[in-house]
Structure formats: C-alpha cells, structure tokens
N, C-alpha and C positions, 0 to 999 in steps of 0.2 A: 317424662324425663328425657326421652330420646329427642323430642322436639326442643326442649329447653337447651340441651347440649348443642344441637345443630344451630339454633338461633343465636346462642351465646357466641359460638365460634364465628358465625357470619358477621355479627356485629363487631367482634374484636379484630378479625383478620381479613374478611373479604372486601371490605369497602374502604380500606385505608387510602386516605388522600381524596376521597370522594364525599360529596354531600348527600348524594342519593344512591340508592341501590334497591334492587327488587328481589324479593323472596317469594317463592310460590310453593304452597303446601297443598297437596291433594290427598284425599283418602277415599278409596272406592273399593267396592266389592267385586271380585271376580270369582264366580262360582262359590266355592267354600272358603275362599281366601280373601283377606283384606290386603290392600296394597297402599302403603304410605309412600308418597313421593315428595322429595324436598329438593328444591333448586334455588340457586341464587345466581346473579349475574356479576359476581365479584371477580377478583383476580385469579381464582382457580387455585389448584394445588400444583406446586412445582414438581413434586415426586409422588404421584398417586399411590404407588405400591408401598412406599414408606408410610404414607398416611394410613392406609388400610391395615397393614401388618404391624404398624408402629406400637410403641409402648405408651403413647399419650393417654392420660387418664380419660379424656373424652372418647377416644376410639375404643378403649377397653370397655367403657360404660355402654356405648352403643352396641358393641358385639355381645356383651353379657345380657343386656335387656332384650336384644333380638333373639338370642338363644332361649331366654326364659319364655318368650312368646312362641317358641317353636318355629321361629322365622329365619329367613335368610335375607341378606342384604346384597345389593348390587350397586357398585359405584360406577358411574359413567364419566369418562373424561369428555368434557364438552366446554363450551364457553362458560366460565364460572365453575359452579360446583353442582353435582347432581347425585343424589343417593336415593335408592328405593328399598323399602323393606316389605317383604311379603310374609304374612303369617295367617294361621288358621283363625277365622273370625270367632271361633269359640274359645280362643285362648284367654 
C-alpha cells in the first residue's frame, strides 16, 4: 500500500509536462531491519515540511502504515523525491 501511494503520487505530480521519468525502488536488509527506499527524478516537493507534516490522505496513509510496521521514515530533499522507510524485518 505504501508503494502504491508513492507510485500514484509520482505519476500524478512528479512528471508533469514530461514524457519520461525514472522511479527507483530498493528493498534491502540491514542487520535486523529492512529498508525500503523510493526515489523519482520528478519536479520535487516545493515545501517538504508541509508534505511530511501535512494532512494529505497519502501522507497520513504512509505515516500510519510505517507506524504499523514499527518503522520510521526519512525524507531527503534532493533532485526529485526521495523517501526511505526502515522497519523490523519480522513486522
């Protein structure tokens, strides 16, 4: 569900006015944790703090699902959009 939300947002907002865009998804294990990383090379977020703390249904869903996994997420301001979620691999 997290990936579905991120992909949907990228398709709707990140590549406006472009025919092509790149999305990179990685999932790997670090000791007892899994790390899901999602990046796109789209237009980025104008106000990242509003996005993270905002009341959009998508961000609420990402926060809730991350919490259910016992995970934390990290947003990095970079070219495009980058979000990582780390959670216990037994979740």
